[in-house]
C-alpha positions, 0 to 999 in steps of 0.5 A: 853351740847351745849355751849351758846357761840357756839350758838352765835359764831359770837359775844361774846356780845350775850352770854354776854347779855344772862348772864346779863338777868340771872343777872337781874332775881336775881336783880328782886328778891331784892324788893320782898325779902325785902318786905317779910322781912319787913312784917315779912313773914320769910317763904317767905324770905326763899323761895325767898332766895332759888330762888335767890341762884338758879338764881345766880347758873344759871348765874354762869353756863353761865359765866363759859361757856363764860369763857371756850369757849371765843376764844383767840382773839376777832375780835372786837374793844374790848380787851379780858381783858376788855371783861372779866372785864365786865363779872366779873362786871355782875357776881359781881351783882349776887353775891352781890344779893346772899349775901343778900339772904344768910344774910337774911336766917341766922336769923329772923331779927327784923324789927324796924319801924324806919328802914323801910323808909331808907331801902326801899329807899335804896333798891328801888334805888339799884334795879333801878341802877342795872336794868339800868346797865342791860339795858346798856348791851343790847346797846352793839350790837348797839354800835358795829354796830356804831363802838363805835362812833357817837350818840350811843356812846354818849348815852352810855357815858351819861348812864355810867355817870348816873350809877356813879351818882346813885352809889354816891346817893346810898352811901348817902342813905346807910349812912342815913340807917347806921345812923338810924341803929346805933341809934337803937342799944339799941333796937336791939340785937348785932346779929341783928345790925351786920346782918343789917349792913351787909345787908346795905353793900351788898346793897351798893355793888350791886350799886358799881358793877352796876357802874363798868359796866359803868366804863368798858364800858367807857374803850370800848369807849376810845379805 
């Protein structure tokens, strides 16, 4: 099979963008996954979970191809280690999304009404944060053309700070969800309580990894 990197040999950022586009397809399934879960449509939960797992596998193939074919030296103002860190951050978003899909496949979790509002609030925020991180990767070509400076650099810097704010807000929403979850411990089984807590953590991880993209891009700008 032809390497995706060989298709874009002039710039390592193009295959990186192809990877983030596949990561986005995983992120785009988070909201439908939880809509199905909260409506009690467990068959659909299984279907969407299987789709996410396949999409994450597809993203992994692109990631591995980039790693296998990346030249020892990149003739850009980017350190190879920083480039690989950015690729890893992208991969972590897809991995965390897959973790969500796996958890929701383990058991048909109960859906207490009191849990739905804080959960939906966190889900919506996490998806928005991850989508913003994906959008930011598409700015790399423009950033390169601007030699990592000027108006484009200011735009990316501002977006990176925004991702940090999103992650901080996600932490607060995750705390609200945890408070609500553990207030329901008398009405939830131990298994459901444990798995819902894991769901909360994995949603937080998606926001954390999205912020990591911003942190890595700020390293690009600082060099």
